[in-house]
mmCIF file of the N, C-alpha and C atoms, coordinates in Angstrom:
data_MODEL
# 
_entry.id   MODEL 
# 
loop_
_atom_site.group_PDB 
_atom_site.id 
_atom_site.type_symbol 
_atom_site.label_atom_id 
_atom_site.label_alt_id 
_atom_site.label_comp_id 
_atom_site.label_asym_id 
_atom_site.label_entity_id 
_atom_site.label_seq_id 
_atom_site.pdbx_PDB_ins_code 
_atom_site.Cartn_x 
_atom_site.Cartn_y 
_atom_site.Cartn_z 
_atom_site.occupancy 
_atom_site.B_iso_or_equiv 
_atom_site.pdbx_formal_charge 
_atom_site.auth_seq_id 
_atom_site.auth_comp_id 
_atom_site.auth_asym_id 
_atom_site.auth_atom_id 
_atom_site.pdbx_PDB_model_num 
ATOM 1   N N  . MET A 1 1  ? 0.845   -1.174  0.000  1.00 0.00 ? 1  MET A N  1 
ATOM 2   C CA . MET A 1 1  ? 0.000   0.000   0.000  1.00 0.00 ? 1  MET A CA 1 
ATOM 3   C C  . MET A 1 1  ? 0.895   1.244   0.000  1.00 0.00 ? 1  MET A C  1 
ATOM 4   N N  . LYS A 1 2  ? 0.551   2.187   -0.791 1.00 0.00 ? 2  LYS A N  1 
ATOM 5   C CA . LYS A 1 2  ? 1.299   3.447   -0.856 1.00 0.00 ? 2  LYS A CA 1 
ATOM 6   C C  . LYS A 1 2  ? 0.826   4.382   0.259  1.00 0.00 ? 2  LYS A C  1 
ATOM 7   N N  . VAL A 1 3  ? 1.710   5.292   0.674  1.00 0.00 ? 3  VAL A N  1 
ATOM 8   C CA . VAL A 1 3  ? 1.390   6.247   1.732  1.00 0.00 ? 3  VAL A CA 1 
ATOM 9   C C  . VAL A 1 3  ? 0.146   7.061   1.361  1.00 0.00 ? 3  VAL A C  1 
ATOM 10  N N  . LYS A 1 4  ? 0.043   7.485   0.097  1.00 0.00 ? 4  LYS A N  1 
ATOM 11  C CA . LYS A 1 4  ? -1.109  8.301   -0.309 1.00 0.00 ? 4  LYS A CA 1 
ATOM 12  C C  . LYS A 1 4  ? -2.420  7.524   -0.161 1.00 0.00 ? 4  LYS A C  1 
ATOM 13  N N  . THR A 1 5  ? -2.394  6.215   -0.393 1.00 0.00 ? 5  THR A N  1 
ATOM 14  C CA . THR A 1 5  ? -3.590  5.385   -0.202 1.00 0.00 ? 5  THR A CA 1 
ATOM 15  C C  . THR A 1 5  ? -3.946  5.308   1.274  1.00 0.00 ? 5  THR A C  1 
ATOM 16  N N  . LEU A 1 6  ? -2.941  5.097   2.121  1.00 0.00 ? 6  LEU A N  1 
ATOM 17  C CA . LEU A 1 6  ? -3.169  5.044   3.566  1.00 0.00 ? 6  LEU A CA 1 
ATOM 18  C C  . LEU A 1 6  ? -3.736  6.365   4.077  1.00 0.00 ? 6  LEU A C  1 
ATOM 19  N N  . ILE A 1 7  ? -3.189  7.477   3.615  1.00 0.00 ? 7  ILE A N  1 
ATOM 20  C CA . ILE A 1 7  ? -3.694  8.792   4.033  1.00 0.00 ? 7  ILE A CA 1 
ATOM 21  C C  . ILE A 1 7  ? -5.164  8.934   3.650  1.00 0.00 ? 7  ILE A C  1 
ATOM 22  N N  . GLY A 1 8  ? -5.514  8.524   2.434  1.00 0.00 ? 8  GLY A N  1 
ATOM 23  C CA . GLY A 1 8  ? -6.908  8.609   1.998  1.00 0.00 ? 8  GLY A CA 1 
ATOM 24  C C  . GLY A 1 8  ? -7.838  7.794   2.875  1.00 0.00 ? 8  GLY A C  1 
ATOM 25  N N  . ILE A 1 9  ? -7.406  6.588   3.241  1.00 0.00 ? 9  ILE A N  1 
ATOM 26  C CA . ILE A 1 9  ? -8.216  5.735   4.113  1.00 0.00 ? 9  ILE A CA 1 
ATOM 27  C C  . ILE A 1 9  ? -8.348  6.357   5.497  1.00 0.00 ? 9  ILE A C  1 
ATOM 28  N N  . LEU A 1 10 ? -7.233  6.842   6.033  1.00 0.00 ? 10 LEU A N  1 
ATOM 29  C CA . LEU A 1 10 ? -7.252  7.420   7.383  1.00 0.00 ? 10 LEU A CA 1 
ATOM 30  C C  . LEU A 1 10 ? -8.096  8.686   7.458  1.00 0.00 ? 10 LEU A C  1 
ATOM 31  N N  . LYS A 1 11 ? -8.211  9.418   6.368  1.00 0.00 ? 11 LYS A N  1 
ATOM 32  C CA . LYS A 1 11 ? -9.045  10.620  6.345  1.00 0.00 ? 11 LYS A CA 1 
ATOM 33  C C  . LYS A 1 11 ? -10.514 10.293  6.598  1.00 0.00 ? 11 LYS A C  1 
ATOM 34  N N  . GLU A 1 12 ? -10.917 9.051   6.343  1.00 0.00 ? 12 GLU A N  1 
ATOM 35  C CA . GLU A 1 12 ? -12.305 8.634   6.548  1.00 0.00 ? 12 GLU A CA 1 
ATOM 36  C C  . GLU A 1 12 ? -12.583 8.255   8.002  1.00 0.00 ? 12 GLU A C  1 
ATOM 37  N N  . HIS A 1 13 ? -11.549 8.240   8.842  1.00 0.00 ? 13 HIS A N  1 
ATOM 38  C CA . HIS A 1 13 ? -11.689 7.832   10.242 1.00 0.00 ? 13 HIS A CA 1 
ATOM 39  C C  . HIS A 1 13 ? -11.617 9.034   11.174 1.00 0.00 ? 13 HIS A C  1 
ATOM 40  N N  . ASN A 1 14 ? -12.126 8.855   12.367 1.00 0.00 ? 14 ASN A N  1 
ATOM 41  C CA . ASN A 1 14 ? -12.077 9.887   13.397 1.00 0.00 ? 14 ASN A CA 1 
ATOM 42  C C  . ASN A 1 14 ? -10.615 10.133  13.761 1.00 0.00 ? 14 ASN A C  1 
ATOM 43  N N  . GLN A 1 15 ? -10.157 11.361  13.614 1.00 0.00 ? 15 GLN A N  1 
ATOM 44  C CA . GLN A 1 15 ? -8.758  11.686  13.849 1.00 0.00 ? 15 GLN A CA 1 
ATOM 45  C C  . GLN A 1 15 ? -8.368  11.642  15.325 1.00 0.00 ? 15 GLN A C  1 
ATOM 46  N N  . GLU A 1 16 ? -9.325  11.457  16.223 1.00 0.00 ? 16 GLU A N  1 
ATOM 47  C CA . GLU A 1 16 ? -9.036  11.345  17.651 1.00 0.00 ? 16 GLU A CA 1 
ATOM 48  C C  . GLU A 1 16 ? -8.874  9.894   18.102 1.00 0.00 ? 16 GLU A C  1 
ATOM 49  N N  . GLU A 1 17 ? -9.116  8.939   17.211 1.00 0.00 ? 17 GLU A N  1 
ATOM 50  C CA . GLU A 1 17 ? -8.978  7.530   17.565 1.00 0.00 ? 17 GLU A CA 1 
ATOM 51  C C  . GLU A 1 17 ? -7.515  7.111   17.623 1.00 0.00 ? 17 GLU A C  1 
ATOM 52  N N  . GLU A 1 18 ? -7.221  6.170   18.511 1.00 0.00 ? 18 GLU A N  1 
ATOM 53  C CA . GLU A 1 18 ? -5.885  5.572   18.612 1.00 0.00 ? 18 GLU A CA 1 
ATOM 54  C C  . GLU A 1 18 ? -5.679  4.622   17.433 1.00 0.00 ? 18 GLU A C  1 
ATOM 55  N N  . VAL A 1 19 ? -4.464  4.522   16.924 1.00 0.00 ? 19 VAL A N  1 
ATOM 56  C CA . VAL A 1 19 ? -4.129  3.584   15.856 1.00 0.00 ? 19 VAL A CA 1 
ATOM 57  C C  . VAL A 1 19 ? -3.552  2.323   16.503 1.00 0.00 ? 19 VAL A C  1 
ATOM 58  N N  . VAL A 1 20 ? -4.123  1.167   16.150 1.00 0.00 ? 20 VAL A N  1 
ATOM 59  C CA . VAL A 1 20 ? -3.701  -0.118  16.714 1.00 0.00 ? 20 VAL A CA 1 
ATOM 60  C C  . VAL A 1 20 ? -3.284  -1.036  15.564 1.00 0.00 ? 20 VAL A C  1 
ATOM 61  N N  . LEU A 1 21 ? -2.168  -1.740  15.756 1.00 0.00 ? 21 LEU A N  1 
ATOM 62  C CA . LEU A 1 21 ? -1.650  -2.663  14.744 1.00 0.00 ? 21 LEU A CA 1 
ATOM 63  C C  . LEU A 1 21 ? -1.864  -4.098  15.185 1.00 0.00 ? 21 LEU A C  1 
ATOM 64  N N  . SER A 1 22 ? -2.270  -4.949  14.253 1.00 0.00 ? 22 SER A N  1 
ATOM 65  C CA . SER A 1 22 ? -2.367  -6.374  14.523 1.00 0.00 ? 22 SER A CA 1 
ATOM 66  C C  . SER A 1 22 ? -0.965  -6.962  14.455 1.00 0.00 ? 22 SER A C  1 
ATOM 67  N N  . ARG A 1 23 ? -0.654  -7.884  15.335 1.00 0.00 ? 23 ARG A N  1 
ATOM 68  C CA . ARG A 1 23 ? 0.676   -8.506  15.344 1.00 0.00 ? 23 ARG A CA 1 
ATOM 69  C C  . ARG A 1 23 ? 0.845   -9.520  14.217 1.00 0.00 ? 23 ARG A C  1 
ATOM 70  N N  . ASP A 1 24 ? -0.265  -10.055 13.703 1.00 0.00 ? 24 ASP A N  1 
ATOM 71  C CA . ASP A 1 24 ? -0.200  -10.999 12.586 1.00 0.00 ? 24 ASP A CA 1 
ATOM 72  C C  . ASP A 1 24 ? -1.542  -10.992 11.864 1.00 0.00 ? 24 ASP A C  1 
ATOM 73  N N  . PRO A 1 25 ? -1.618  -11.607 10.676 1.00 0.00 ? 25 PRO A N  1 
ATOM 74  C CA . PRO A 1 25 ? -2.860  -11.592 9.897  1.00 0.00 ? 25 PRO A CA 1 
ATOM 75  C C  . PRO A 1 25 ? -4.055  -12.236 10.599 1.00 0.00 ? 25 PRO A C  1 
ATOM 76  N N  . GLU A 1 26 ? -3.790  -13.133 11.545 1.00 0.00 ? 26 GLU A N  1 
ATOM 77  C CA . GLU A 1 26 ? -4.877  -13.824 12.236 1.00 0.00 ? 26 GLU A CA 1 
ATOM 78  C C  . GLU A 1 26 ? -5.432  -13.023 13.414 1.00 0.00 ? 26 GLU A C  1 
ATOM 79  N N  . GLY A 1 27 ? -4.796  -11.913 13.781 1.00 0.00 ? 27 GLY A N  1 
ATOM 80  C CA . GLY A 1 27 ? -5.274  -11.111 14.903 1.00 0.00 ? 27 GLY A CA 1 
ATOM 81  C C  . GLY A 1 27 ? -4.957  -11.734 16.252 1.00 0.00 ? 27 GLY A C  1 
ATOM 82  N N  . ASN A 1 28 ? -3.782  -12.354 16.371 1.00 0.00 ? 28 ASN A N  1 
ATOM 83  C CA . ASN A 1 28 ? -3.389  -13.015 17.616 1.00 0.00 ? 28 ASN A CA 1 
ATOM 84  C C  . ASN A 1 28 ? -2.753  -12.070 18.624 1.00 0.00 ? 28 ASN A C  1 
ATOM 85  N N  . GLY A 1 29 ? -2.981  -10.808 18.497 1.00 0.00 ? 29 GLY A N  1 
ATOM 86  C CA . GLY A 1 29 ? -2.465  -9.809  19.421 1.00 0.00 ? 29 GLY A CA 1 
ATOM 87  C C  . GLY A 1 29 ? -2.454  -8.451  18.755 1.00 0.00 ? 29 GLY A C  1 
ATOM 88  N N  . PHE A 1 30 ? -2.489  -7.413  19.559 1.00 0.00 ? 30 PHE A N  1 
ATOM 89  C CA . PHE A 1 30 ? -2.566  -6.055  19.036 1.00 0.00 ? 30 PHE A CA 1 
ATOM 90  C C  . PHE A 1 30 ? -1.694  -5.134  19.875 1.00 0.00 ? 30 PHE A C  1 
ATOM 91  N N  . SER A 1 31 ? -1.155  -4.087  19.248 1.00 0.00 ? 31 SER A N  1 
ATOM 92  C CA . SER A 1 31 ? -0.360  -3.077  19.934 1.00 0.00 ? 31 SER A CA 1 
ATOM 93  C C  . SER A 1 31 ? -0.680  -1.719  19.322 1.00 0.00 ? 31 SER A C  1 
ATOM 94  N N  . THR A 1 32 ? -0.553  -0.669  20.132 1.00 0.00 ? 32 THR A N  1 
ATOM 95  C CA . THR A 1 32 ? -0.748  0.676   19.593 1.00 0.00 ? 32 THR A CA 1 
ATOM 96  C C  . THR A 1 32 ? 0.440   1.057   18.717 1.00 0.00 ? 32 THR A C  1 
ATOM 97  N N  . LEU A 1 33 ? 0.191   1.910   17.743 1.00 0.00 ? 33 LEU A N  1 
ATOM 98  C CA . LEU A 1 33 ? 1.243   2.427   16.881 1.00 0.00 ? 33 LEU A CA 1 
ATOM 99  C C  . LEU A 1 33 ? 2.096   3.379   17.699 1.00 0.00 ? 33 LEU A C  1 
ATOM 100 N N  . GLU A 1 34 ? 3.389   3.152   17.736 1.00 0.00 ? 34 GLU A N  1 
ATOM 101 C CA . GLU A 1 34 ? 4.285   3.971   18.543 1.00 0.00 ? 34 GLU A CA 1 
ATOM 102 C C  . GLU A 1 34 ? 5.251   4.814   17.714 1.00 0.00 ? 34 GLU A C  1 
ATOM 103 N N  . VAL A 1 35 ? 5.720   4.281   16.570 1.00 0.00 ? 35 VAL A N  1 
ATOM 104 C CA . VAL A 1 35 ? 6.751   4.974   15.798 1.00 0.00 ? 35 VAL A CA 1 
ATOM 105 C C  . VAL A 1 35 ? 6.463   4.837   14.311 1.00 0.00 ? 35 VAL A C  1 
ATOM 106 N N  . ILE A 1 36 ? 6.676   5.918   13.577 1.00 0.00 ? 36 ILE A N  1 
ATOM 107 C CA . ILE A 1 36 ? 6.635   5.892   12.118 1.00 0.00 ? 36 ILE A CA 1 
ATOM 108 C C  . ILE A 1 36 ? 8.021   6.306   11.651 1.00 0.00 ? 36 ILE A C  1 
ATOM 109 N N  . ALA A 1 37 ? 8.656   5.479   10.832 1.00 0.00 ? 37 ALA A N  1 
ATOM 110 C CA . ALA A 1 37 ? 10.027  5.739   10.399 1.00 0.00 ? 37 ALA A CA 1 
ATOM 111 C C  . ALA A 1 37 ? 10.196  5.380   8.929  1.00 0.00 ? 37 ALA A C  1 
ATOM 112 N N  . SER A 1 38 ? 11.326  5.770   8.378  1.00 0.00 ? 38 SER A N  1 
ATOM 113 C CA . SER A 1 38 ? 11.685  5.390   7.014  1.00 0.00 ? 38 SER A CA 1 
ATOM 114 C C  . SER A 1 38 ? 12.750  4.311   7.076  1.00 0.00 ? 38 SER A C  1 
ATOM 115 N N  . GLY A 1 39 ? 12.766  3.465   6.073  1.00 0.00 ? 39 GLY A N  1 
ATOM 116 C CA . GLY A 1 39 ? 13.768  2.415   5.989  1.00 0.00 ? 39 GLY A CA 1 
ATOM 117 C C  . GLY A 1 39 ? 13.961  2.008   4.544  1.00 0.00 ? 39 GLY A C  1 
ATOM 118 N N  . LEU A 1 40 ? 14.837  1.041   4.345  1.00 0.00 ? 40 LEU A N  1 
ATOM 119 C CA . LEU A 1 40 ? 15.063  0.452   3.030  1.00 0.00 ? 40 LEU A CA 1 
ATOM 120 C C  . LEU A 1 40 ? 14.608  -0.992  3.099  1.00 0.00 ? 40 LEU A C  1 
ATOM 121 N N  . TYR A 1 41 ? 13.795  -1.418  2.143  1.00 0.00 ? 41 TYR A N  1 
ATOM 122 C CA . TYR A 1 41 ? 13.190  -2.747  2.178  1.00 0.00 ? 41 TYR A CA 1 
ATOM 123 C C  . TYR A 1 41 ? 13.563  -3.533  0.935  1.00 0.00 ? 41 TYR A C  1 
ATOM 124 N N  . SER A 1 42 ? 13.949  -4.804  1.156  1.00 0.00 ? 42 SER A N  1 
ATOM 125 C CA . SER A 1 42 ? 14.220  -5.708  0.044  1.00 0.00 ? 42 SER A CA 1 
ATOM 126 C C  . SER A 1 42 ? 14.010  -7.137  0.498  1.00 0.00 ? 42 SER A C  1 
ATOM 127 N N  . ASP A 1 43 ? 13.155  -7.861  -0.200 1.00 0.00 ? 43 ASP A N  1 
ATOM 128 C CA . ASP A 1 43 ? 12.977  -9.298  -0.005 1.00 0.00 ? 43 ASP A CA 1 
ATOM 129 C C  . ASP A 1 43 ? 12.749  -9.694  1.460  1.00 0.00 ? 43 ASP A C  1 
ATOM 130 N N  . GLY A 1 44 ? 11.870  -8.961  2.148  1.00 0.00 ? 44 GLY A N  1 
ATOM 131 C CA . GLY A 1 44 ? 11.518  -9.297  3.524  1.00 0.00 ? 44 GLY A CA 1 
ATOM 132 C C  . GLY A 1 44 ? 12.461  -8.762  4.583  1.00 0.00 ? 44 GLY A C  1 
ATOM 133 N N  . ASP A 1 45 ? 13.486  -8.037  4.193  1.00 0.00 ? 45 ASP A N  1 
ATOM 134 C CA . ASP A 1 45 ? 14.436  -7.473  5.145  1.00 0.00 ? 45 ASP A CA 1 
ATOM 135 C C  . ASP A 1 45 ? 14.369  -5.949  5.134  1.00 0.00 ? 45 ASP A C  1 
ATOM 136 N N  . LEU A 1 46 ? 14.624  -5.349  6.308  1.00 0.00 ? 46 LEU A N  1 
ATOM 137 C CA . LEU A 1 46 ? 14.607  -3.895  6.462  1.00 0.00 ? 46 LEU A CA 1 
ATOM 138 C C  . LEU A 1 46 ? 15.996  -3.417  6.845  1.00 0.00 ? 46 LEU A C  1 
ATOM 139 N N  . TYR A 1 47 ? 16.426  -2.323  6.218  1.00 0.00 ? 47 TYR A N  1 
ATOM 140 C CA . TYR A 1 47 ? 17.749  -1.748  6.463  1.00 0.00 ? 47 TYR A CA 1 
ATOM 141 C C  . TYR A 1 47 ? 17.599  -0.279  6.822  1.00 0.00 ? 47 TYR A C  1 
ATOM 142 N N  . ASP A 1 48 ? 18.564  0.243   7.569  1.00 0.00 ? 48 ASP A N  1 
ATOM 143 C CA . ASP A 1 48 ? 18.572  1.649   7.956  1.00 0.00 ? 48 ASP A CA 1 
ATOM 144 C C  . ASP A 1 48 ? 18.881  2.517   6.732  1.00 0.00 ? 48 ASP A C  1 
ATOM 145 N N  . ILE A 1 49 ? 18.173  3.640   6.602  1.00 0.00 ? 49 ILE A N  1 
ATOM 146 C CA . ILE A 1 49 ? 18.380  4.567   5.487  1.00 0.00 ? 49 ILE A CA 1 
ATOM 147 C C  . ILE A 1 49 ? 19.848  4.984   5.388  1.00 0.00 ? 49 ILE A C  1 
ATOM 148 N N  . LYS A 1 50 ? 20.470  5.272   6.519  1.00 0.00 ? 50 LYS A N  1 
ATOM 149 C CA . LYS A 1 50 ? 21.847  5.775   6.493  1.00 0.00 ? 50 LYS A CA 1 
ATOM 150 C C  . LYS A 1 50 ? 22.852  4.719   6.006  1.00 0.00 ? 50 LYS A C  1 
ATOM 151 N N  . ASP A 1 51 ? 22.414  3.459   5.884  1.00 0.00 ? 51 ASP A N  1 
ATOM 152 C CA . ASP A 1 51 ? 23.293  2.384   5.419  1.00 0.00 ? 51 ASP A CA 1 
ATOM 153 C C  . ASP A 1 51 ? 23.161  2.094   3.929  1.00 0.00 ? 51 ASP A C  1 
ATOM 154 N N  . ARG A 1 52 ? 22.450  2.950   3.193  1.00 0.00 ? 52 ARG A N  1 
ATOM 155 C CA . ARG A 1 52 ? 22.145  2.705   1.779  1.00 0.00 ? 52 ARG A CA 1 
ATOM 156 C C  . ARG A 1 52 ? 23.368  2.287   0.965  1.00 0.00 ? 52 ARG A C  1 
ATOM 157 N N  . ASP A 1 53 ? 24.512  2.883   1.224  1.00 0.00 ? 53 ASP A N  1 
ATOM 158 C CA . ASP A 1 53 ? 25.698  2.619   0.411  1.00 0.00 ? 53 ASP A CA 1 
ATOM 159 C C  . ASP A 1 53 ? 26.556  1.465   0.929  1.00 0.00 ? 53 ASP A C  1 
ATOM 160 N N  . LYS A 1 54 ? 26.136  0.805   1.975  1.00 0.00 ? 54 LYS A N  1 
ATOM 161 C CA . LYS A 1 54 ? 26.906  -0.324  2.506  1.00 0.00 ? 54 LYS A CA 1 
ATOM 162 C C  . LYS A 1 54 ? 26.650  -1.577  1.666  1.00 0.00 ? 54 LYS A C  1 
ATOM 163 N N  . GLU A 1 55 ? 27.650  -2.435  1.610  1.00 0.00 ? 55 GLU A N  1 
ATOM 164 C CA . GLU A 1 55 ? 27.577  -3.644  0.782  1.00 0.00 ? 55 GLU A CA 1 
ATOM 165 C C  . GLU A 1 55 ? 26.426  -4.569  1.146  1.00 0.00 ? 55 GLU A C  1 
ATOM 166 N N  . GLU A 1 56 ? 26.077  -4.646  2.436  1.00 0.00 ? 56 GLU A N  1 
ATOM 167 C CA . GLU A 1 56 ? 25.046  -5.597  2.856  1.00 0.00 ? 56 GLU A CA 1 
ATOM 168 C C  . GLU A 1 56 ? 23.624  -5.175  2.450  1.00 0.00 ? 56 GLU A C  1 
ATOM 169 N N  . VAL A 1 57 ? 23.466  -3.933  2.004  1.00 0.00 ? 57 VAL A N  1 
ATOM 170 C CA . VAL A 1 57 ? 22.147  -3.463  1.563  1.00 0.00 ? 57 VAL A CA 1 
ATOM 171 C C  . VAL A 1 57 ? 22.002  -3.749  0.075  1.00 0.00 ? 57 VAL A C  1 
ATOM 172 N N  . PRO A 1 58 ? 21.012  -4.567  -0.306 1.00 0.00 ? 58 PRO A N  1 
ATOM 173 C CA . PRO A 1 58 ? 20.823  -4.880  -1.728 1.00 0.00 ? 58 PRO A CA 1 
ATOM 174 C C  . PRO A 1 58 ? 20.584  -3.619  -2.555 1.00 0.00 ? 58 PRO A C  1 
ATOM 175 N N  . LYS A 1 59 ? 21.087  -3.628  -3.761 1.00 0.00 ? 59 LYS A N  1 
ATOM 176 C CA . LYS A 1 59 ? 20.946  -2.463  -4.658 1.00 0.00 ? 59 LYS A CA 1 
ATOM 177 C C  . LYS A 1 59 ? 19.489  -2.194  -5.010 1.00 0.00 ? 59 LYS A C  1 
ATOM 178 N N  . ASP A 1 60 ? 18.625  -3.229  -4.929 1.00 0.00 ? 60 ASP A N  1 
ATOM 179 C CA . ASP A 1 60 ? 17.215  -3.045  -5.272 1.00 0.00 ? 60 ASP A CA 1 
ATOM 180 C C  . ASP A 1 60 ? 16.361  -2.623  -4.074 1.00 0.00 ? 60 ASP A C  1 
ATOM 181 N N  . ALA A 1 61 ? 16.985  -2.393  -2.910 1.00 0.00 ? 61 ALA A N  1 
ATOM 182 C CA . ALA A 1 61 ? 16.223  -1.985  -1.722 1.00 0.00 ? 61 ALA A CA 1 
ATOM 183 C C  . ALA A 1 61 ? 15.536  -0.656  -1.993 1.00 0.00 ? 61 ALA A C  1 
ATOM 184 N N  . GLU A 1 62 ? 14.249  -0.602  -1.671 1.00 0.00 ? 62 GLU A N  1 
ATOM 185 C CA . GLU A 1 62 ? 13.497  0.628   -1.909 1.00 0.00 ? 62 GLU A CA 1 
ATOM 186 C C  . GLU A 1 62 ? 13.150  1.303   -0.590 1.00 0.00 ? 62 GLU A C  1 
ATOM 187 N N  . ARG A 1 63 ? 13.043  2.617   -0.640 1.00 0.00 ? 63 ARG A N  1 
ATOM 188 C CA . ARG A 1 63 ? 12.691  3.400   0.549  1.00 0.00 ? 63 ARG A CA 1 
ATOM 189 C C  . ARG A 1 63 ? 11.223  3.159   0.872  1.00 0.00 ? 63 ARG A C  1 
ATOM 190 N N  . VAL A 1 64 ? 10.951  2.894   2.152  1.00 0.00 ? 64 VAL A N  1 
ATOM 191 C CA . VAL A 1 64 ? 9.592   2.603   2.598  1.00 0.00 ? 64 VAL A CA 1 
ATOM 192 C C  . VAL A 1 64 ? 9.301   3.341   3.911  1.00 0.00 ? 64 VAL A C  1 
ATOM 193 N N  . THR A 1 65 ? 8.030   3.450   4.225  1.00 0.00 ? 65 THR A N  1 
ATOM 194 C CA . THR A 1 65 ? 7.570   3.972   5.507  1.00 0.00 ? 65 THR A CA 1 
ATOM 195 C C  . THR A 1 65 ? 7.237   2.777   6.373  1.00 0.00 ? 65 THR A C  1 
ATOM 196 N N  . VAL A 1 66 ? 7.768   2.754   7.601  1.00 0.00 ? 66 VAL A N  1 
ATOM 197 C CA . VAL A 1 66 ? 7.600   1.626   8.493  1.00 0.00 ? 66 VAL A CA 1 
ATOM 198 C C  . VAL A 1 66 ? 6.783   2.050   9.711  1.00 0.00 ? 66 VAL A C  1 
ATOM 199 N N  . LEU A 1 67 ? 5.750   1.262   10.039 1.00 0.00 ? 67 LEU A N  1 
ATOM 200 C CA . LEU A 1 67 ? 4.918   1.513   11.216 1.00 0.00 ? 67 LEU A CA 1 
ATOM 201 C C  . LEU A 1 67 ? 5.307   0.499   12.282 1.00 0.00 ? 67 LEU A C  1 
ATOM 202 N N  . TRP A 1 68 ? 5.755   0.968   13.443 1.00 0.00 ? 68 TRP A N  1 
ATOM 203 C CA . TRP A 1 68 ? 6.228   0.108   14.524 1.00 0.00 ? 68 TRP A CA 1 
ATOM 204 C C  . TRP A 1 68 ? 5.264   0.140   15.699 1.00 0.00 ? 68 TRP A C  1 
ATOM 205 N N  . PRO A 1 69 ? 4.931   -1.046  16.239 1.00 0.00 ? 69 PRO A N  1 
ATOM 206 C CA . PRO A 1 69 ? 4.094   -1.086  17.457 1.00 0.00 ? 69 PRO A CA 1 
ATOM 207 C C  . PRO A 1 69 ? 4.929   -0.718  18.680 1.00 0.00 ? 69 PRO A C  1 
# 
């Protein structure tokens, strides 16, 4: 999902509500949203933005927005 799509969806909700994240697709636990950050994502792995030029970061890693519980 793109950030602009998420913003559009969130605009339809009460802006005073708390944001809660499911821990897995089955809903086996929930946590409040605590941090929004940027990262580099490739093939299921997340890397720090400042490490973009390091060898261990794949060249195809794309910048993403990460929501942390």
